[in-house]
Every structure is written in C-alpha cells, then in structure tokens.
DSSP file (Angstrom, degrees, kcal/mol; ACC not computed):
  #  RESIDUE AA STRUCTURE BP1 BP2  ACC     N-H-->O    O-->H-N    N-H-->O    O-->H-N    TCO  KAPPA ALPHA  PHI   PSI    X-CA   Y-CA   Z-CA
    1    1 A M              0   0    0      0, 0.0     2,-0.3     0, 0.0     0, 0.0   0.000 360.0 360.0 360.0 128.5  146.1   27.2  116.5
    2    2 A Q        -     0   0    0     15,-0.1     2,-0.3     1,-0.0     0, 0.0  -0.683 360.0-122.9 -91.0 150.0  145.1   30.8  116.0
    3    3 A K        -     0   0    0     -2,-0.3     2,-0.8    15,-0.0    14,-0.2  -0.719  21.3-123.7 -84.7 143.2  142.8   32.6  118.3
    4    4 A A        +     0   0    0     -2,-0.3     2,-0.4    13,-0.2    14,-0.1  -0.791  44.0 171.6 -80.9 116.3  139.5   34.1  116.8
    5    5 A V        -     0   0    0     -2,-0.8     2,-0.5    14,-0.1    14,-0.1  -0.989  25.7-152.8-132.3 126.5  139.8   37.7  117.7
    6    6 A S    >>  -     0   0    0     -2,-0.4     3,-2.5     1,-0.1     4,-0.6  -0.831  43.5 -90.2 -93.0 137.3  137.7   40.5  116.6
    7    7 A A  T 34 S-     0   0    0     -2,-0.5    -1,-0.1     1,-0.3    -2,-0.0  -0.066 103.3  -7.5 -48.9 121.7  139.3   43.9  116.6
    8    8 A G  T 34 S+     0   0    0      2,-0.2    -1,-0.3     1,-0.1     3,-0.0   0.468 112.2  93.5  83.9  -0.6  139.0   45.8  119.8
    9    9 A T  T <4 S+     0   0    0     -3,-2.5     2,-0.4     1,-0.1    -2,-0.1   0.691  74.3  55.3-103.7 -15.3  136.5   43.2  121.4
   10   10 A M  S  < S-     0   0    0     -4,-0.6    -2,-0.2     4,-0.0    -1,-0.1  -0.918  81.8-119.7-118.2 140.1  138.7   40.8  123.4
   11   11 A A    >   -     0   0    0     -2,-0.4     3,-1.5     1,-0.1    -2,-0.1  -0.382  30.3-111.9 -73.6 157.8  141.2   41.8  126.1
   12   12 A E  T 3  S+     0   0    0      1,-0.3    -1,-0.1     3,-0.0    -2,-0.0   0.742 117.2  51.4 -66.7 -22.0  144.8   40.8  125.4
   13   13 A N  T 3  S+     0   0    0      2,-0.0    -1,-0.3     0, 0.0     2,-0.2   0.390  79.3 120.8 -92.3   3.9  144.8   38.2  128.3
   14   14 A D    <   -     0   0    0     -3,-1.5    -4,-0.0     1,-0.1     0, 0.0  -0.484  47.8-163.2 -70.2 131.0  141.6   36.5  127.0
   15   15 A R        +     0   0    0     -2,-0.2    -1,-0.1   -12,-0.0     2,-0.1   0.254  41.2 131.5-106.9  14.7  142.5   32.9  126.3
   16   16 A R        -     0   0    0      1,-0.1   -12,-0.1   -13,-0.1     3,-0.1  -0.390  35.0-175.1 -65.7 145.6  139.4   32.1  124.1
   17   17 A I        +     0   0    0    -14,-0.2     2,-0.4     1,-0.1   -13,-0.2   0.385  66.5  67.9-117.0  -2.3  140.0   30.4  120.9
   18   18 A H  S    S-     0   0    0    -15,-0.1     2,-0.1   -14,-0.1    -1,-0.1  -0.955  82.1-119.4-113.9 137.7  136.3   30.5  119.7
   19   19 A S        -     0   0    0     -2,-0.4    27,-0.5     1,-0.1     2,-0.3  -0.467  32.4-132.1 -67.0 142.5  134.3   33.5  118.8
   20   20 A R        -     0   0    0     25,-0.1     2,-0.4    -2,-0.1    25,-0.2  -0.670  15.0-160.4 -97.0 154.4  131.2   33.9  121.0
   21   21 A T  E     -A   44   0A   0     23,-2.2    23,-2.1    -2,-0.3     2,-0.2  -0.996  28.1-113.7-131.6 126.3  127.6   34.6  119.8
   22   22 A A  E     +A   43   0A   0     -2,-0.4     2,-0.3    21,-0.2    21,-0.3  -0.443  46.7 164.5 -62.0 125.2  125.0   36.1  122.1
   23   23 A M        -     0   0    0     19,-1.0     2,-0.6    -2,-0.2    -2,-0.1  -0.903  24.1-162.8-148.6 115.7  122.3   33.4  122.7
   24   24 A S        +     0   0    0     -2,-0.3     2,-0.3    16,-0.1    18,-0.1  -0.878  32.1 141.9-102.3 120.9  119.6   33.4  125.3
   25   25 A A        -     0   0    0     -2,-0.6    16,-2.1    16,-0.3     2,-0.4  -0.985  50.9-108.8-150.3 153.4  118.1   30.0  125.7
   26   26 A K  E     -B   40   0A   0     45,-0.4    45,-3.1    -2,-0.3     2,-0.4  -0.735  37.4-174.0 -80.6 130.4  116.8   27.8  128.6
   27   27 A V  E     -BC  39  70A   0     12,-3.0    12,-2.3    -2,-0.4     2,-0.5  -0.979  22.8-136.3-127.0 139.1  119.0   24.8  129.4
   28   28 A K  E     -BC  38  69A   0     41,-3.1    41,-1.9    -2,-0.4     2,-0.4  -0.873  23.1-161.2 -91.5 126.1  118.4   22.0  131.8
   29   29 A V  E     -BC  37  68A   0      8,-3.1     8,-2.4    -2,-0.5     2,-0.6  -0.928   3.5-164.7-109.4 128.7  121.7   21.3  133.8
   30   30 A I  E     -BC  36  67A   0     37,-3.0    37,-2.0    -2,-0.4     2,-0.5  -0.949   5.0-172.4-119.8 117.3  122.1   17.9  135.6
   31   31 A H  E  >  -BC  35  66A   0      4,-3.2     4,-2.0    -2,-0.6    35,-0.1  -0.930  26.9-130.9-107.5 131.8  124.9   17.6  138.1
   32   32 A E  T  4 S+     0   0    0     33,-0.5    -1,-0.1    -2,-0.5     4,-0.1   0.844 101.8  14.5 -45.1 -46.9  125.6   14.3  139.6
   33   33 A S  T  4 S+     0   0    0      2,-0.1    -1,-0.2     1,-0.1    -2,-0.0   0.678 127.7  50.3-106.4 -22.4  125.6   15.5  143.3
   34   34 A L  T  4 S-     0   0    0      1,-0.3     2,-0.3     3,-0.0    -2,-0.2   0.790  99.4-138.8 -91.5 -28.9  123.9   18.9  143.2
   35   35 A G  E  <  -B   31   0A   0     -4,-2.0    -4,-3.2     2,-0.0     2,-0.5  -0.781  36.2 -26.8 111.6-150.5  120.8   17.8  141.1
   36   36 A E  E     +B   30   0A   0     -2,-0.3     2,-0.3    -6,-0.2    -6,-0.2  -0.912  55.2 167.4-117.5 127.7  118.9   19.3  138.3
   37   37 A F  E     -B   29   0A   0     -8,-2.4    -8,-3.1    -2,-0.5     2,-0.4  -0.907  28.1-136.0-135.4 159.4  118.5   23.0  137.5
   38   38 A V  E     +B   28   0A   0     -2,-0.3     2,-0.2   -10,-0.3   -10,-0.2  -0.991  33.6 167.1-117.3 129.8  117.2   25.2  134.7
   39   39 A F  E     -B   27   0A   0    -12,-2.3   -12,-3.0    -2,-0.4     2,-0.3  -0.797  31.6-112.1-132.2 170.2  119.3   28.2  133.7
   40   40 A S  E     -BD  26  52A   0     12,-0.8    12,-3.0    -2,-0.2     2,-0.2  -0.840  26.2-130.2-101.4 145.5  119.6   30.8  130.9
   41   41 A T  E     - D   0  51A   0    -16,-2.1   -16,-0.3    -2,-0.3    10,-0.2  -0.652  14.5-170.0 -84.1 150.2  122.5   31.0  128.5
   42   42 A R  E     -     0   0A   0      8,-2.5   -19,-1.0     1,-0.4     2,-0.3   0.736  68.2 -12.5-108.7 -35.2  124.3   34.2  127.8
   43   43 A D  E     -AD  22  50A   0      7,-0.7     7,-2.3   -21,-0.3    -1,-0.4  -0.965  55.8-150.7-155.9 171.8  126.4   33.2  124.8
   44   44 A I  E     +AD  21  49A   0    -23,-2.1   -23,-2.2    -2,-0.3     2,-0.3  -0.983  13.6 171.1-144.2 151.7  127.6   30.2  122.8
   45   45 A S        -     0   0    0      3,-2.9     3,-0.3    -2,-0.3   -25,-0.1  -0.862  53.5 -85.4-146.8-174.7  130.7   29.3  120.8
   46   46 A D  S    S+     0   0    0    -27,-0.5     3,-0.1    -2,-0.3    50,-0.1   0.735 127.0  46.8 -67.9 -19.6  132.2   26.3  119.1
   47   47 A G  S    S-     0   0    0      1,-0.2    49,-2.1   -28,-0.2     2,-0.3   0.666 122.3 -59.1 -95.7 -18.9  133.8   25.4  122.4
   48   48 A G  E     - E   0  95A   0     -3,-0.3    -3,-2.9    47,-0.3     2,-0.3  -0.979  49.4 -86.2 168.6-157.5  131.0   25.8  124.8
   49   49 A V  E     -DE  44  94A   0     45,-1.8    45,-2.9    -2,-0.3     2,-0.5  -0.946  20.4-130.0-145.2 157.5  128.4   28.0  126.4
   50   50 A F  E     -DE  43  93A   0     -7,-2.3    -8,-2.5    -2,-0.3    -7,-0.7  -0.966  21.9-159.7-112.6 127.1  128.0   30.4  129.3
   51   51 A I  E     -DE  41  92A   0     41,-2.5    41,-2.0    -2,-0.5     2,-0.5  -0.885  12.4-135.6-107.6 140.5  125.1   29.8  131.7
   52   52 A V  E     -DE  40  91A   0    -12,-3.0   -12,-0.8    -2,-0.4     2,-0.6  -0.783  11.9-154.5 -92.4 128.5  123.8   32.7  134.0
   53   53 A I        +     0   0    0     37,-2.8   -14,-0.1    -2,-0.5    -2,-0.0  -0.925  19.2 171.8-107.9 110.4  123.1   31.8  137.6
   54   54 A D  S    S-     0   0    0     -2,-0.6    -1,-0.2   -14,-0.0   -15,-0.0   0.871  70.1 -30.3 -82.4 -93.8  120.4   34.1  139.2
   55   55 A T  S    S+     0   0    0      2,-0.1    -2,-0.1     0, 0.0     0, 0.0   0.432  98.8 119.1-115.1  -3.1  119.2   33.1  142.5
   56   56 A E  S    S-     0   0    0      1,-0.1     2,-1.6     2,-0.0   -19,-0.0  -0.357  70.4-121.3 -63.3 145.1  119.6   29.3  142.3
   57   57 A P        +     0   0    0      0, 0.0     2,-0.6     0, 0.0    -1,-0.1  -0.564  57.6 148.0 -84.4  74.1  122.1   27.7  144.9
   58   58 A F        +     0   0    0     -2,-1.6    -2,-0.0     2,-0.0    -5,-0.0  -0.900   9.9 157.6-116.4 104.7  124.3   26.1  142.3
   59   59 A E        +     0   0    0     -2,-0.6     2,-0.1     2,-0.0    -1,-0.0  -0.702  12.2 168.2-134.5  81.5  128.0   25.9  143.3
   60   60 A P        -     0   0    0      0, 0.0     2,-0.3     0, 0.0    -2,-0.0  -0.308  36.4-111.8 -79.7 172.5  129.9   23.2  141.3
   61   61 A T    >   -     0   0    0     -2,-0.1     3,-2.2     1,-0.0    23,-0.2  -0.810  37.6 -95.0-102.1 148.5  133.6   22.9  141.4
   62   62 A I  T 3  S+     0   0    0     -2,-0.3    23,-0.2     1,-0.3     3,-0.1  -0.418 116.3  34.0 -60.7 137.7  135.8   23.7  138.2
   63   63 A G  T 3  S+     0   0    0     21,-2.8    -1,-0.3     1,-0.4     2,-0.1   0.261  85.6 139.1 102.1 -11.6  136.4   20.6  136.4
   64   64 A D    <   -     0   0    0     -3,-2.2    20,-2.4    20,-0.1    -1,-0.4  -0.442  49.5-132.2 -67.2 139.1  133.0   19.0  137.3
   65   65 A K  E     + F   0  83A   0     18,-0.2   -33,-0.5    -2,-0.1     2,-0.3  -0.751  33.3 170.7 -89.1 135.6  131.3   17.1  134.5
   66   66 A I  E     -CF  31  82A   0     16,-2.5    16,-3.0    -2,-0.4     2,-0.4  -0.928  30.8-122.6-139.8 165.5  127.6   17.9  133.9
   67   67 A Q  E     -CF  30  81A   0    -37,-2.0   -37,-3.0    -2,-0.3     2,-0.4  -0.936  26.3-167.8-116.1 139.7  125.0   17.2  131.3
   68   68 A V  E     -CF  29  80A   0     12,-2.5    12,-3.1    -2,-0.4     2,-0.4  -0.968   7.2-178.7-125.5 139.6  123.1   20.1  129.5
   69   69 A Q  E     -C   28   0A   0    -41,-1.9   -41,-3.1    -2,-0.4    10,-0.1  -0.985  28.1-122.8-139.4 127.7  120.1   20.0  127.4
   70   70 A V  E     -C   27   0A   0      8,-0.5     7,-0.6    -2,-0.4     2,-0.3  -0.411  33.1-152.5 -60.3 135.4  118.4   22.9  125.5
   71   71 A Q        +     0   0    0    -45,-3.1   -45,-0.4     1,-0.1    -1,-0.1  -0.785  62.9  41.8-110.1 159.9  114.8   23.3  126.6
   72   72 A G  S    S+     0   0    0      1,-0.3    -1,-0.1    -2,-0.3   -45,-0.0   0.645  74.3 131.7  86.0  12.3  111.7   24.6  124.8
   73   73 A L  S    S-     0   0    0     -3,-0.2    -1,-0.3     2,-0.2     4,-0.1  -0.625  70.4-112.2 -95.0 156.6  112.3   23.1  121.4
   74   74 A P  S    S+     0   0    0      0, 0.0    -1,-0.1     0, 0.0    -2,-0.0   0.674 104.2  31.1 -66.9 -14.1  109.6   21.3  119.5
   75   75 A V  S    S-     0   0    0      0, 0.0    -2,-0.2     0, 0.0     2,-0.1  -0.946 106.0 -81.5-129.4 157.1  111.5   18.1  119.9
   76   76 A P        -     0   0    0      0, 0.0    -5,-0.1     0, 0.0     3,-0.1  -0.377  46.8-135.7 -58.4 131.1  113.8   16.8  122.7
   77   77 A A        -     0   0    0     -7,-0.6     2,-0.0     1,-0.1    -5,-0.0  -0.445  30.7 -91.1 -76.3 156.1  117.3   18.3  122.2
   78   78 A P        -     0   0    0      0, 0.0     2,-0.7     0, 0.0    -8,-0.5  -0.352  37.5-118.1 -63.9 151.0  120.3   16.0  122.7
   79   79 A V        -     0   0    0    -10,-0.1     2,-0.4    -3,-0.1   -10,-0.2  -0.874  34.0-155.2 -94.4 120.6  121.8   15.8  126.1
   80   80 A L  E     -F   68   0A   0    -12,-3.1   -12,-2.5    -2,-0.7     2,-0.4  -0.817  13.2-130.8-106.9 128.9  125.4   17.0  126.0
   81   81 A E  E     +F   67   0A   0     -2,-0.4    16,-2.3   -14,-0.2     2,-0.3  -0.629  38.1 171.7 -76.6 130.6  128.3   16.2  128.3
   82   82 A M  E     -FG  66  96A   0    -16,-3.0   -16,-2.5    -2,-0.4     2,-0.4  -0.882  24.3-139.6-134.5 164.3  130.0   19.4  129.4
   83   83 A V  E     -FG  65  95A   0     12,-2.7    12,-2.9    -2,-0.3     2,-0.5  -0.981  23.3-118.9-129.1 146.2  132.7   20.4  131.9
   84   84 A I  E     + G   0  94A   0    -20,-2.4   -21,-2.8    -2,-0.4    10,-0.2  -0.700  41.2 161.2 -81.7 122.2  132.8   23.4  134.1
   85   85 A V  E     +     0   0A   0      8,-2.3     2,-0.3    -2,-0.5     9,-0.2   0.459  55.7  24.8-123.3  -7.3  135.8   25.6  133.2
   86   86 A R  E     - G   0  93A   0      7,-1.3     7,-3.3     2,-0.0     2,-0.4  -0.932  53.2-158.6-164.4 137.4  135.2   29.0  134.5
   87   87 A K  E     + G   0  92A   0     -2,-0.3     2,-0.3     5,-0.2     5,-0.2  -0.937  14.8 173.6-115.1 141.5  133.3   30.9  137.2
   88   88 A T        -     0   0    0      3,-2.8     3,-0.4    -2,-0.4    -2,-0.0  -0.744  50.9 -89.8-129.6-177.7  132.4   34.5  137.2
   89   89 A I  S    S+     0   0    0     -2,-0.3     3,-0.1     1,-0.2    -2,-0.0   0.762 125.2  33.3 -66.5 -27.3  130.2   36.6  139.5
   90   90 A D  S    S-     0   0    0      1,-0.1   -37,-2.8   -38,-0.0     2,-0.3   0.459 125.6 -38.5-115.7  -1.7  127.1   35.9  137.4
   91   91 A G  E     -E   52   0A   0     -3,-0.4    -3,-2.8   -39,-0.3     2,-0.3  -0.975  62.5 -68.4 175.9-159.0  127.6   32.4  136.1
   92   92 A Y  E     -EG  51  87A   0    -41,-2.0   -41,-2.5    -2,-0.3     2,-0.5  -0.980  23.8-135.4-132.4 142.4  129.8   29.6  134.7
   93   93 A G  E     -EG  50  86A   0     -7,-3.3    -8,-2.3    -2,-0.3    -7,-1.3  -0.816  27.1-165.6 -90.1 131.5  131.6   28.9  131.5
   94   94 A L  E     -EG  49  84A   0    -45,-2.9   -45,-1.8    -2,-0.5     2,-0.4  -0.965   5.2-155.7-122.0 138.3  131.1   25.4  130.3
   95   95 A Q  E     -EG  48  83A   0    -12,-2.9   -12,-2.7    -2,-0.4   -47,-0.3  -0.904  29.8-104.9-113.3 140.6  133.1   23.5  127.6
   96   96 A F  E     - G   0  82A   0    -49,-2.1   -14,-0.3    -2,-0.4     2,-0.2  -0.406  44.2-118.1 -60.1 133.4  131.9   20.6  125.5
   97   97 A A        -     0   0    0    -16,-2.3   -16,-0.1    -2,-0.1     2,-0.1  -0.487  25.8-107.8 -75.0 144.8  133.6   17.4  126.9
   98   98 A D              0   0    0     -2,-0.2    -1,-0.1     1,-0.1    -3,-0.0  -0.436 360.0 360.0 -68.8 140.9  135.9   15.5  124.7
   99   99 A E              0   0    0     -2,-0.1    -1,-0.1    -3,-0.1    -2,-0.0   0.495 360.0 360.0-100.7 360.0  134.3   12.3  123.6
C-alpha cells in the first residue's frame, strides 16, 4: 500500500495513507457516555475526518467509537460509525469504522 504524498506537504514521520481536503462543516457527534455535541470539521479524507474542539468539554479516549452526522444539509445525512484515532491540541482525528 503506497502513501498518498504531495511533494513538500507532509512530514516524513506522517503515517497518513489518504490525502486530506480542507472542509469546514458542522457535524453532530454522539458518544455513548459523553453525550451529543456539534463540532466543525477541519479536513476530510477517504479514511476519516478531523473535528475541531473549541470550548466544549469533550474528552473521549483514543479507540472510542462514536457516531457522526453532517448537519445543515437539505436532507438528513447518514449517521456514520467512526473511531477516535488521534488527539491534538485543537481536536481529534476520526477514522471511518470498518463495517
């Protein structure tokens, strides 16, 4: 499996295998024990999405499964199962769960 790498844009230690596309959208996140939240996305790829956490008290554990649904569309978006795979200072990286 080859990594998708754009020249000069990803650090050598970057483990991503999918190219990211900047995308700002509102998503509803449902966590079994933490509850329901609405966050913004920063980017999306074929493998997942990054959500930005501003002031909400949202502190899941890496490996937690959550449900995510895009908001603000003319019809209800599907609810997707995702897994928290990465935490940064400003949010979380989510990966689409294997079905």
